[in-house]
N, C-alpha and C positions, 0 to 999 in steps of 0.2 A: 900904446900912446897915452891913453887916459891915465895910466899909472904914473906917467912922467909929469903930467900937467896938473892933475887934480889931487886934492888932499887924500890920504889913504882911506878914509871912511866916507867917501863921497857917494851919494846915491847912484850916480851914473856908472861908477865902477861896479856897484852891486848889480845893476841891470845888465852890464856886460857879462859878468860872471854867471848870472842867471841864464842868459841866452846861450852861453857856451854849454852850460848844463843841459839845456833843452836839446842842443845839437847832439851831444853825446847820448842823451836818452833816445833820440830818434835813430841813432846808429846802434842802439841796443848795447851800449857801453855804460851800464847802470852804475857801476862803481865810480867811474869818472864823473858821471852826471851827479851822483850823490855828493861827491867831493866839491864840485863847483857850486851846487845848491847850498851846501853848508858854508862855503866862503861867502856867498851872497847874503845868506842869513846873518852872518856875523856883522857884515857891514850894515845891513838894514836895521839890525837891532841898535846900532850906534847912531844912526842918522834919521830914522823914521819914527813918527809917533807910534805908540804901542798898538793902536787899533788899525793901523794902515793895512790896506788890502794886500800889498806886496809881501808884508810879513806873514800874513795868513796863508797866502799862496805858496810861499817858500816852505813854510812849516809843513803844509799839506804834501808838497812834493817830496820832502825829506822823509816824512812818515810813510808815504806810499812806497817809495823805493826801498826804504829800510825793511818794510814788511816783505816786499817781493824778494829781497836778498837774504832774508832771515837774520838781519842785523838788529840787535837790541840797541835802542837809543838810551843815552844816559839820563 
C-alpha cells in the first residue's frame, strides 16, 4: 500500500522494509532478511541525514548478517 501512495524513497517505506527484514530474521531466513535490510538502507541513505540512528542500525544489521552468512560486503 505504501509503495502506491508514497514517493519511492520515503522513510516510511524504509521502515516497512526494515520490519519485514526483522520478521525474516526471526524466522531464521537470514538471506531474505539481509535483502530487505539492504533495500531499507538504500532508501534511508536517500532520505535520512548521514548521522541518523536508523542508518547506523541498518548498517549494523547488514554487517552482522553478512558475517553470519559468510558474505563479503562490497
